[in-house]
C-alpha positions in Angstrom: 182.0 76.2 144.2 178.5 76.3 142.6 177.7 79.9 140.9 174.9 82.5 143.0 171.8 83.2 141.3 170.9 86.8 140.3 167.9 88.5 142.6 167.0 91.7 141.0 165.4 94.8 142.4 162.1 96.2 140.9 164.3 99.4 139.7 167.1 97.1 138.2 164.6 94.8 136.4 162.8 97.9 134.7 165.8 99.3 133.8 167.0 95.9 132.2 163.9 95.3 130.3 163.9 98.7 128.9 167.6 98.5 127.6 168.2 97.5 124.0 169.6 94.2 123.0 173.1 95.2 123.3 172.6 96.6 126.7 171.0 93.7 128.1 173.8 91.1 127.0 176.3 93.6 128.2 174.6 93.3 131.6 173.8 89.5 131.3 177.6 88.9 130.8 178.4 91.1 133.7 176.0 89.4 136.1 177.0 85.8 135.2 180.7 86.9 136.0 179.9 88.7 139.3 177.7 85.5 140.1 180.6 83.2 139.7 182.9 85.4 141.9 180.4 86.9 144.6 182.8 88.0 146.9 184.6 90.0 144.3 184.9 93.5 145.8 183.8 96.0 143.6 185.6 99.2 142.4 183.2 101.2 145.3 181.4 100.3 148.2 178.5 102.3 149.4 176.6 101.4 153.1 172.8 102.0 152.7 170.5 103.5 155.4 170.2 100.0 157.3 174.0 99.7 157.3 174.4 96.9 154.5 177.5 97.3 152.3 177.0 97.4 148.6 179.4 96.6 146.0 179.4 98.9 143.0 181.0 97.6 139.4 181.7 99.5 136.6 182.7 97.0 133.3 181.9 97.9 129.6 179.9 100.7 130.0 177.6 99.2 132.9 177.5 100.2 136.5 176.1 97.6 139.0 175.5 97.9 142.5 175.0 94.3 143.9 175.6 92.6 147.4 176.0 88.9 147.9 173.6 87.1 150.0 175.5 84.2 151.1 172.8 82.6 153.1 170.7 82.0 149.9 173.5 82.1 147.5 172.0 85.2 145.7 173.6 88.0 144.2 171.1 91.1 144.6 171.0 93.5 142.5 170.3 96.7 143.4 170.7 99.0 140.7 171.9 99.2 136.5 173.1 102.2 135.2 174.6 103.2 132.0 178.1 104.8 131.7 178.0 105.6 128.1 
């Protein structure tokens, strides 16, 4: 199966651009992993006001909120937060 491509929201992109190189490396590693396994459920799930389900995963100090868009093979990344 071909990996999905990441698609960052403006908020997620701003957090990523403001991060230091160590934080960016951690996010990039997590996003690569999630793009290879987009149907993997997160540690938590949330629903937005439009009823769309978002997965939330915590790994290596990164909290990532995302959902897989199967129609266009993208991993939609809504937020990036730091747990440490």
